[in-house]
C-alpha positions in Angstrom: 23.1 -18.1 -11.0 25.6 -16.1 -8.9 28.9 -14.6 -10.0 31.4 -13.5 -7.4 34.6 -11.5 -7.9 36.9 -12.2 -4.9 39.1 -9.2 -5.7 36.4 -6.5 -5.8 33.9 -8.3 -3.5 31.2 -7.7 -6.1 28.4 -10.3 -6.4 26.0 -10.4 -9.4 23.0 -12.7 -9.3 20.0 -13.8 -11.4 17.2 -15.9 -10.0 14.2 -17.2 -11.9 11.0 -18.8 -10.6 7.9 -20.3 -12.1 4.9 -22.3 -11.0 5.3 -25.8 -12.5 1.8 -27.2 -11.8 -1.5 -25.9 -10.4 -4.9 -27.5 -10.2 -6.3 -24.6 -12.2 -4.5 -25.1 -15.5 -4.7 -21.5 -16.6 -3.0 -20.2 -13.4 0.5 -18.8 -14.1 3.1 -17.4 -11.8 6.6 -16.4 -12.8 9.4 -14.0 -12.0 13.0 -13.0 -12.4 15.2 -11.2 -9.8 18.4 -9.5 -10.7 20.8 -8.5 -7.9 24.0 -6.6 -7.3 25.8 -6.5 -3.9 29.1 -5.2 -2.7 30.7 -6.2 0.7 34.4 -5.6 1.1 34.5 -7.8 4.2 32.2 -10.8 3.3 33.5 -13.0 6.1 31.9 -10.7 8.7 28.9 -8.4 9.1 31.1 -5.6 10.2 31.8 -2.7 7.8 30.1 -1.2 4.8 27.8 -3.1 2.5 25.4 -2.2 -0.3 22.7 -4.3 -2.2 20.3 -3.6 -5.1 17.7 -6.0 -6.4 15.2 -5.7 -9.2 12.2 -8.0 -9.8 10.4 -8.6 -13.1 7.2 -10.7 -13.2 5.0 -11.5 -10.3 4.8 -13.8 -7.4 6.9 -14.5 -4.3 9.8 -16.8 -3.8 11.9 -18.6 -1.1 10.6 -19.3 2.4 7.7 -16.9 1.8 6.3 -19.1 -0.9 6.8 -22.4 1.0 6.0 -21.3 4.5 3.4 -18.5 3.9 0.1 -18.6 5.7 -1.8 -19.3 2.5 -1.2 -22.3 0.3 -1.5 -20.1 -2.8 -0.9 -16.5 -1.8 -2.2 -13.7 -4.0 0.4 -13.0 -6.6 2.1 -9.5 -6.6 0.8 -7.8 -9.7 3.4 -5.5 -11.2 1.4 -4.4 -14.2 4.5 -4.5 -16.3 6.4 -2.4 -13.8 9.8 -3.4 -12.4 9.9 -3.6 -8.6 13.3 -2.8 -6.9 14.8 -2.4 -3.5 18.2 -1.2 -2.2 20.0 -1.1 1.1 23.2 0.5 2.4 24.5 -0.7 5.8 27.4 -0.2 8.1 28.1 -2.8 10.8 30.1 -2.2 14.0 31.1 -4.9 16.6 29.0 -4.7 19.7 31.0 -7.3 21.7 30.0 -10.8 22.6 30.0 -11.9 18.9 27.2 -9.4 18.0 27.2 -6.7 15.2 25.0 -3.6 15.2 24.3 -2.2 11.8 22.8 1.2 10.9 21.1 1.0 7.6 19.0 2.9 5.0 16.9 1.4 2.3 14.6 2.4 -0.5 12.1 0.3 -2.5 9.5 0.9 -5.1 8.4 0.4 -8.7 9.7 1.8 -12.0 7.2 4.7 -11.5 7.2 5.4 -7.7 9.1 5.0 -4.4 7.0 2.9 -2.0 9.2 3.1 1.1 12.3 4.7 2.4 13.5 3.1 5.6 16.2 3.9 8.1 17.0 1.6 11.0 19.3 -0.2 13.3 19.7 -4.0 13.3 21.7 -6.2 15.8 22.6 -9.8 14.9 25.2 -12.5 15.6 28.3 -12.3 13.5 28.5 -16.1 13.0 27.6 -18.1 10.0 25.4 -20.6 12.0 23.1 -17.8 13.3 22.6 -15.7 10.2 18.8 -16.1 10.4 18.5 -14.2 13.7 18.2 -10.5 14.2 16.5 -7.7 16.1 15.5 -4.7 14.0 14.1 -1.2 14.8 13.1 0.9 11.9 11.2 4.0 10.7 9.9 5.3 7.3 10.4 9.0 7.9 9.8 10.3 4.3 6.5 8.5 3.5 3.4 10.4 2.7 1.4 11.5 5.8 -1.0 8.6 5.8 1.8 6.0 5.2 4.4 7.1 7.9 5.4 4.1 9.9 7.9 2.7 12.4 8.4 -0.7 14.0 10.5 -3.3 15.7 11.0 -6.9 15.0 12.6 -10.1 16.1 13.5 -12.6 13.4 14.6 -16.1 14.2 14.5 -18.8 11.5 15.7 -22.4 11.9 
């Protein structure tokens, strides 16, 4: 379910998932995701935006569940903890219908922060190409053995 307020540009969402049938009758997989996002210019990727999501339960959802490399991927065990992630971004037109967004994000559990990420993403500012982006990021505040950086190209059709 999703609720949108066109005046404040606030979006609240609740998503639920459960495994309906599995050959092993005792296998259970379920989860609930709560989300809040704010984007004062929802018709474009330019400008400021902020999102926060919190997961209860275990498992994965969406394309990851359907198109993942394993038929039944290992469920994400939360051990009763809530998983959460947040991101703040600011997009600026780069010309040619492209928007470049500087962003910062943090994710973790109810007890710990797993990742703090800063990066820059460039993507088309058109509704028909919303599943395409180039992303460069770093995790500058992780513990020494977990520091990381990367780049990626995402293109879904």
